C-alpha positions in Angstrom: 13.4 19.1 -5.4 10.0 19.8 -4.4 10.3 16.9 -1.9 13.0 18.0 0.0 10.7 19.6 2.9 13.1 22.6 4.3 13.8 22.2 7.8 16.8 22.2 9.7 18.8 18.9 9.8 19.4 17.3 13.1 22.2 15.3 14.2 22.3 11.5 13.5 22.0 9.8 16.5 23.2 6.2 17.1 19.5 5.2 18.3 16.0 6.3 17.2 13.7 6.9 20.3 9.8 7.4 20.3 7.6 8.5 23.5 6.5 5.6 25.4 2.9 5.6 24.8 3.7 5.2 21.0 5.6 2.3 21.1 2.5 -0.3 20.7 1.7 1.6 17.6 5.3 0.8 16.5 5.2 -2.7 17.2 2.1 -2.8 15.1 3.5 -1.0 12.1 6.6 -3.9 12.2 3.6 -6.5 12.1 2.2 -4.6 9.5 5.2 -4.0 7.4 5.8 -8.0 7.8 2.4 -9.0 7.0 2.4 -7.0 3.8 5.9 -8.5 2.7 4.3 -12.0 3.3 1.3 -11.2 1.2 3.7 -9.8 -1.7 4.2 -13.4 -3.4 0.8 -14.5 -2.5 -0.4 -12.0 -4.5 1.9 -12.2 -7.5 1.2 -15.9 -7.9 -2.7 -15.6 -7.7 -2.2 -12.9 -10.8 0.1 -15.3 -12.6 -1.9 -18.6 -12.2 -5.3 -16.6 -12.8 -4.6 -13.6 -14.9 -7.9 -11.1 -14.4 -10.6 -11.4 -17.1 -10.8 -8.2 -19.5 -14.3 -8.2 -19.7 -17.5 -8.0 -17.9 -18.8 -11.2 -18.9 -15.6 -13.2 -18.3 -15.7 -11.7 -14.8 -19.7 -13.0 -14.3 -18.7 -16.4 -15.9 -15.5 -16.2 -13.3 -17.7 -15.9 -10.6 -20.3 -18.4 -10.9 -17.6 -20.6 -11.4 -15.5 -20.1 -8.6 -16.4 -17.0 -6.3 -13.4 -17.0 -4.3 -10.9 -16.6 -7.5 -13.3 -13.7 -8.6 -12.6 -11.7 -5.5 -9.0 -12.4 -5.4 -8.7 -11.4 -9.1 -10.6 -8.2 -8.1 -7.9 -7.3 -5.5 -9.2 -8.6 -2.3 -5.6 -9.6 -1.1 -4.4 -5.9 -1.9 -7.2 -4.5 -0.5 -6.5 -6.2 2.9 -3.0 -5.0 2.2 -3.8 -1.5 1.8 -5.9 -1.7 5.4 -2.4 -2.9 7.0 -0.6 0.3 5.6 -2.3 2.2 7.9 -1.0 1.1 11.1 2.6 1.3 9.1 2.1 4.9 8.2 1.5 6.0 11.7 4.6 4.3 13.0 6.5 5.9 10.6 4.7 9.2 11.5 5.6 8.1 15.0 9.6 8.0 14.8 9.7 10.3 11.8 7.9 13.2 13.4 10.8 14.1 16.1 12.9 14.9 13.1 10.6 16.0 10.8 7.1 16.5 12.1 6.5 18.6 8.6 7.5 15.6 6.1 5.8 13.1 8.5 2.8 14.4 8.7 2.7 15.3 4.8 3.5 11.9 4.3 1.2 10.2 6.5 -1.7 12.3 5.4 -1.0 11.3 1.7 -0.7 7.7 2.6 -3.7 7.8 4.6 -5.6 9.2 1.4 -4.0 6.6 -1.0 -5.6 3.8 1.6 -9.0 5.6 1.5 -9.0 6.1 -2.7 -7.9 2.7 -3.1 -10.6 1.2 -1.3 -13.1 3.4 -3.1 -11.7 2.4 -6.4 -12.3 -1.2 -5.4 -15.9 -1.3 -5.0 -16.0 -3.9 -7.8 -14.5 -6.5 -5.6 -17.4 -7.7 -3.8 -20.4 -5.8 -5.9 -19.1 -8.0 -9.1 -20.0 -11.0 -7.7 -23.6 -9.6 -6.8 -24.2 -8.5 -10.2 -23.0 -11.8 -11.5 -25.5 -13.6 -9.4 -28.1 -11.3 -11.0 -27.2 -11.8 -14.4 -27.2 -15.3 -13.9 -30.8 -15.3 -12.9 -32.1 -12.4 -15.1 -34.9 -13.4 -17.9 -34.7 -10.8 -20.4 -31.9 -9.7 -22.5 -32.7 -6.1 -21.3 -32.1 -6.9 -18.0 -28.8 -8.6 -18.9 -27.6 -5.8 -21.2 -28.5 -3.5 -17.7 -26.4 -5.6 -15.7 -23.3 -5.6 -18.2 -23.7 -1.9 -18.1 -23.7 -1.6 -14.7 -20.3 -4.2 -14.6 -18.5 -1.9 -16.6 -19.0 1.3 -14.6 -17.3 -1.2 -11.9 -14.3 -1.9 -14.0 -14.3 1.9 -15.3 -13.7 2.8 -11.5 -11.6 0.0 -10.6 -9.2 0.9 -13.5 -9.7 4.4 -13.6 -8.8 7.6 -12.3 -9.4 7.2 -8.5 -7.0 4.4 -8.5 -4.3 6.0 -10.3 -4.4 8.9 -8.1 -4.3 6.6 -5.0 -1.0 5.2 -6.5 0.7 8.4 -7.0 -0.5 9.7 -3.3 1.2 6.4 -2.1 4.4 6.9 -4.3 4.6 10.6 -2.9 4.0 9.5 0.8 6.8 6.8 0.5 9.2 9.5 -1.3 8.5 11.7 1.6 9.0 9.6 4.3 11.9 8.5 2.9 13.9 11.6 2.0 13.3 12.8 6.0 14.9 9.3 6.2 17.7 10.1 4.6 18.3 13.8 5.3 18.1 13.0 9.3 19.5 9.9 9.3 16.5 8.1 10.8 17.2 3.9 10.4 20.5 4.6 8.9 21.2 5.5 5.0 20.0 2.1 3.4 16.0 2.1 4.5 15.7 5.7 3.0 17.6 5.1 -0.2 15.6 1.7 -1.1 12.3 3.8 -0.1 13.4 6.5 -2.6 13.8 4.0 -5.1 10.4 2.3 -4.4 8.5 5.5 -4.7 10.0 6.4 -8.0 8.9 3.1 -9.9 5.3 3.9 -8.1 5.0 7.1 -9.9 3.9 5.5 -13.0 0.5 3.8 -12.0 -0.1 0.5 -12.3 -3.3 1.1 -14.6 -1.1 2.8 -17.2 -1.3 0.2 -19.9 1.2 -2.6 -20.3 4.2 -0.4 -19.0 2.4 0.4 -15.7 1.7 -3.3 -15.1 5.4 -4.2 -15.8 6.8 -1.3 -13.7 4.1 -2.5 -10.9 5.8 -5.7 -10.7 9.1 -5.0 -11.0 8.4 -2.2 -7.9 7.3 -5.2 -5.9 11.5 -6.0 -5.6 12.5 -2.9 -3.9 8.9 -2.6 -2.0 9.3 -5.9 -0.4 13.1 -5.0 0.7 11.8 -1.5 2.1 9.2 -3.4 4.2 11.6 -5.7 5.3 14.1 -3.0 6.5 11.6 -1.2 8.2 9.7 -3.8 10.1 13.2 -4.5 11.4 13.9 -1.2 12.6 10.7 -0.7 14.0 11.3 -3.7 16.2 14.6 -2.0 17.1 13.3 1.1 18.0 10.6 -0.5 20.0 13.3 -2.7 22.0 15.1 0.5 22.5 12.2 2.2 24.4 11.3 -0.8 26.5 12.7 -0.3 30.3 16.2 -1.8 30.6 16.9 -1.4 27.1 17.5 2.8 26.9 20.2 4.9 26.7 23.0 3.8 29.3 21.3 -0.1 29.3 23.1 -3.1 27.8 
């Protein structure tokens, strides 16, 4: 399997340790994981109560009626989630690098590129709001048509290949991190196993029609569990590296 990075396996240890200078990052990663976990049901509720419009004009109308709901339907909360994933990926790198530096580095790079590509694809989040205002004040049909065309370009980018690639890189990052956790017994067997399930459900991008959307919604279940398990594991790791809680201490 391509994800099984060839490295000599290390012996499992009862506690995972990180260098003291990495401890604040591990704590930040624990907080980031918990933040994203809390945001998942909120985002799902927004999606259920206010399904995103399907056309540019429908988005323009939504922004003119309720700008906040407009940016929420264009993934404002998910954008915040992706930013929170930066310290999460770095915390995973800090912990896993001792057991498998190659896997940790590759997974971190893929994860960070996933964040960057997602942010690029979400140009529509605020730009559509701006176009909506311009469309409302346009005085000619030609101006309105040009603004609608600009909005269509934004929606194409929003649902296009950049987002799909971001989604796949996130899946690959999750799989590499999780396989490394299983191979090297980092945090025990459960977080790695749940992570593999999470990564596999992310292989189908959410923008791949109705099938992708359904699988994306189902993937929230293992994702939430994975985040909860890793947040707890990060906190335990940080505590194990606090003076008075290391090896030989109660």
